[in-house]
C-alpha positions, 0 to 999 in steps of 0.5 A: 018174682023178678029175683026168681026169674033172674035165678032161673035164667042164670041157671038155664044159661049155666046149664047150656054152657055146661052142656056145651063144655061137656060136649066139647070135652067128649068130642075132644076125647073122641078125637084123641081116642080116634087118633090113638087107634087110627095112628098105629104104632110103627113096627120095626123089623130087621131085614138086612145089613149094609154090605157096601156103600158105592158113590158114582161121582161121574155118571157112567164112570167107575164106583168109589167104595166108601166105608161111610157116607152122608145121605143127603136129599140129593144123594150120597156124599163122601168128602168132596165126592157126590153121587152123579155130580159130574157129567160128560156132555157133547159140545152142545150140552147133551149128556153122554152115558155108557149107553152110547159110549160104553168105555165111560165105565172104565173112567175113575173120578176121585177127589184129593186135596181140593182137586179132581183126579181123572184116570182111565186105561192108557191115559195119564192121570189128569188133575184139576181144581174141584172149584173153578168159579171162573169157568162158564156154566153150561146148559145141559140136557139130561133125559130131555130136562134142562140142567146146569153144569160148571165146565171143567176146562179145555184141558179136561175136554181134550183129555176126554175126547182122546180117551173116547176116541171119537171125532166129536168133542166132549166136555166135563161139567160139575153140578154145584150146590147153588144150581137148580137140580132136575125135579122129580116131575121131569122123570115121571108124573107119578113120583113124589117131589124131590131133586137130583143132579145127574142120576137117571131118576132118584137120589138113591138106588138100593140092591141086595146081594142075594138078588144079584146072586139069583140072577147069576145062577141063571146066567152062563157067566156071573155078574156083580153088583158093579154092573147095576150101579147101586148106592146101597148094597144089602146082605143077609136077606133073601133075593128080591126081599127089597121089593117089599121095603117101602120105608126103611131105617138105616142108622139115623137115615130114613128112606122111602121107596118111590119105584123099582129100577127099570133096567136098560141096555146099559146093564149089558156093558161089562164094567171090567172091559167097557164092552157092550153085548146088548144081550145079557144079563138084560135078556135073562132079566126080561124072562122073569123080572117084568112088571105086573100088567097093571104097572106097564104104563110105568115101566113098559117092557123094562125088567125090574132090578133094585129099588129107587129111594128118596131120603126122608131124613138125612144122616150118616150111613155106614157099612155094617149098619142094620137095615130095618123095615118100617110098617104100621 
């Protein structure tokens, strides 16, 4: 009798274990199948070609067109040139842009053999070292946020002050890798976390040639992409196709849209003359590129032109690269 009882108990326990193992197996299989069907495969669609790569080393200064660039989390880089890593400030550290001083768009900043080359109309070229570790670090204010910059020296300050022709003193600062950048929450609470140096909002701006051509067709005088200061210019697509690109792949680089680029009075500065009109093309953009009423809390009354992106996967971009839209 005892042997029979022991045998029945063992069978019952093994049966219970078998049921538990079987149930777990079914559950695991169910999760696997669920994951397979919930996580849809990515769809890759060709949407355009990179026609230009533009780095603006000096905020509000001239663009440098490059054949390729490193696309880093903090923006585009070519050699010692990094996008929006130099900034003109007042003596008390407040940023100066083309909105207040339109002639800034005529300044060129390039790098050669470890030296910065600063040039402008009717000015002798100024050269100074990229790295000046003995210079002081200045606390700067950029759109109300605190950020640092390495002062580029007294000679550079005098050069800028002569060029801008104002009674106040101007200085040039350089953002260095060890400095803490501006955080995305400084630009807006709805943005995902990222870091920038001196750009207005996001690390990368993208715009299509067709969108610029569409705008030009509505104006008395044509405008070029230079006026809108993008980093990546796309050809072989329809006007404003970029509005629908949320995730894109260019070579090994993965980019994600964070918002449209709201445009301001800076678009009315002619990049060739440094003269501000405060009218076009901004007025025309407002006539047909305002946001939906549901997005007014984000953009207010700024017309939308171009897309602001963050870098999800860094890599190399090249002119001629095919642009792919990624979706699920």
